[in-house]
N, C-alpha and C positions, 0 to 999 in steps of 0.2 A: 316761616319755619326756619329751624336750625338744625344741625348734626352735631353729635358727640363722637368723637372717636379717640381711642387709645390703645395701646398694646394690651392684646389678650381680651379686648372687649369689642362688641359688636356694634356695628353702624347703625344708628336707630332714629328716625325722623320723630320731631316733636310733633305728633299728631296723633289722634285716636287710632287705634288699630283698624277700625273699619266703620268709619262715619257713613251714614245711611245714602245721602242724595248729594250730589254736587252737580252744577251745571258744567256746559262745555268749556266755558271761560275759565274755570278753576281747573280744569283738567290741562288746558293750554299752558297756565301758568305752572302747573306741576312737571310739565314736559320741559319747560324752560328751566326750571329748577334742577331737574334731572341732567340737563346738559350742563348746566354750572357746576354741579356737583361732580360730574365726570371728568372735569378737566382739573379738579382739586385731587381726588383720591385715585385718578388714574385708571378709571374704566369707563367703558360705553355701555348704553342700553344694550342687551343680547349677548355680551359677553360674559363669560364664567367670572364670578365674583372670586377675589381671593379667599381662601379659607377661613381667615379671621372675620371677614364682613359678612352680614347676613343682609339678604335683599328686603327691605320692609314694603310692606302693604301701602300701595299707592291709594291714597284716600278717594273713595268713590269708585274703586274697581275691587270690591271686595266680594269674594265668591259665596254664596249662599250654600249651607249645607242641608240635608234632609231634616234631621232633628238633633239637637245637641243635647246631650244627658249630664246633668249636673248633679254630683252627689256631695251632699253637705251644703245644701242651698240656704239653710239657716244660718250659715257661719259668715263672718266679714268677707271672705274672697268668694266664696261660693255664692253669696247674694249679689255680689257686683257681677260675677260670670252670667248669672240669670239675667239681670237687669240689662247689661250691656249687649249681650246676645240678642235679646228681645228688642231692643232700640236698631240692633242692625237687621230686623225684620227675619231673624232666624227663628225656627220653632224650637221651644225648650221643654223637657222633660225633667224634673228634679225630684230628687229623693231627699225628703225632710224629715226630723223627727216630729216636728210639730208644724202642721200647715198652717195655724194661726200666727205663728211667729215669721212667716215668710214676708218681709216688708222691704220696701225701696232702700237701699244703703245711702248712708250719708254723703258718701264720696262722689260717686256719678250722680245720685239723685239730688244734692244740694239741701240747703237747710229746709227749704219750703216744703220739699216731698218726703225727705227722710222719715222713717217711721210709717208713713202710709201703706197699707195693704198692697201687696205687689199683686197684679192679675193682668191677665190678657187673653184674648182667643188663641193666641199661639203658646200658651204656657199649659202643661199638664203638670199636676203635683201629685205625687205619691207620698203618702206619710207611712213611714216605716222604719226599718233599722237596717243600716247597711251590712249588720253582721248575719242577717237572715237572708239566705241566698234567695228564697222565693221573693222577697221584698226587692232585691236588686233585679230580679228577672222581670218583674212587674213594669220597670222602667223600659225594657227593651221591647216588650211584647208588642206589636203591632205599630210601633211609634218610628219607623224608619230611621233608627238611631245612625248617623254618620261618624259622630265624635263624642268623645267623653271628657269631663272635667272633674276631677277628682281633688275636692279641697275639704277634705275631713279633718275636724278636731274636736276639741273638749277636754276637760280634766279626766285625768286616768282615773281618778274616784268616782267619777260618774259613768264613763264610757268603757273602763277597762284597759288592761295594760297591752292588749293586743287588738285593739279595734282597728287599728290602721291597717295592719297586715292582714287580719282576718276579712275586713271589709274589702280592701284592695283585691284580695284573692277571689272573693266572690263576683267583683265586677269584671275581674280579667276571664273568669270562667264563662260570664255571661256574654261578653264581648266575643269569645272565641265561638260560642255557641251560635251567635247571631251574625258572625262574619263581619264584625267592626273591627278595624284595625288602629285607628288615630285615637291617642289619648294624651291628655295632661295632667300630671300628678303633682300636687302642691305639697312639699316637704318642708324642709327649713335650710337655712345657712347653717353650716357646720356638720351637716349629715354626710357619713362616708368620706369622700376625698374631698370636701369642702370644708373639713375641719380647721385648717388654717386660715380661711377667709373669716371666721367668726371672730367678734371682738373678744377680748381677754376675759372681761366680766361675763360676758355670754358663756364661754367655754367654762366658766366656774359653774354657772347653772346647768350645763350639760352634764357636768359629773356630781350635782347633787339634786336640786330641786326638780330638774328636767330629766334625770336619767333614765326613768322608766320611758318617758316619751321618746327620748332619742334611741333608745334600744329598738322601739316600735319603728320609728321613723326609717331607721337603717334597713331594717327587715322589711319593710314596705318597699323600700327602694329596691332591695335585692330580688323582690319578685319580678322586676323589670330589668334589672342590669344583669342577673344570670339565673332567673327562675322561670316560672312557666309562663310570664309575660314578655319574654324576651324577644319573641317573635312579633311582638305588636311595634306599631309605629309610634312609640312613646316619646314623650318629653317630661323630664323631669324638673321641675321648677323649683329652687331653693331661694325663696326670698329673704332679705335680712329684716331687720327689726319692722313690724308693719304699723302704718299709720291709718288714720280714719279719714284723712283729709282728701281733697278733690284730686282727680288724678294730674299728675304733672306733665305727661304726655311725653317725656323724656326721662330716660333711665340707663343704666350701665348694665349690660349682659356679659358676665364674666364666665369664662372657661374656667374648669377645676384646677387649671394650672397657673391662673392668674394671681400674681403676688400683690394682692390688694385686701384690706379688711373691709367688709361690707358694712355700710351704714344702715340707714331706713328707706323705706319705699311705702307708698300709699297702697293699700290693698286694690285700690281701683285699677293701678298701673299693673300689678300682680295678675288680676283678671285679665286684663287687655292681653297680656303676653300670653296667657294660656289659651285665650280664644285665637289669638294670631298663629300659635303654634299647631293648632288644629287644620289650619287652612293654608299652611306654607310648608314646603318639605325640609326648608334650612335647618330647623330644629329637631327633627326627628331622630331618634336612636341616642341622645345624648342627654346629660344633665347639665343645666345652667343655672348660675348664681345671679340673683337680681339686687339690685341695690341703687338707690338714688343717686343724681348726680352730685 
């Protein structure tokens, strides 16, 4: 394992967010690694971490949740979130437009499994539209939802110019109705105060071909930053350019004030961070930009 540290970035282990099973020998090695890292970065287990450093999940000690609701399970990040959560033995309910298109993603699934029908005894699939409040509510009814991943997307010509904000508002309403607090919402690098972290050519697209999408993304974020969802334990996730490759397991987590232009990152790594944020307090109430090393 290795660690990456830089100004205005989080400390992140090169490891899956929540691998399912590890033996005691592995845990002992991790404890030794923790001690070694402590001498380098200047903190010991049990001490409060510096504000710029995030406590990573120790592999093999990953808390289970009741059920994780994933909105946008047909998409690249959404299908990764579903697949990874199931591999972590979490229960999952996902809202999709087309249940027949819910398949194993190429990143975490690999070339052999990619494209195969995604199914599990721990998976419940709701076919519907996130802009329909009744469809959203069906995901919460009787499912003991503890956390939510919102990974909505699509061409505005197909889903409309306000789908992100309308759908997210429905999700917030159902969360409040059902007493659910923790949510990870995927938007994009360049949204709101991360504008300067977007590459120049991407900024050009933001003001041209992607103008309507970013108007919607900014409004979607505002629902959490200063709107009806501000009381939730939200994490806004702003990935850079998305790739379909396997998870790198190591990536940079930038604060909005970080003076760095974001590059690209695998969808699998974005999904892993979304799931991590549901289970750790470190990331709640903030927006983070993600980019590969």
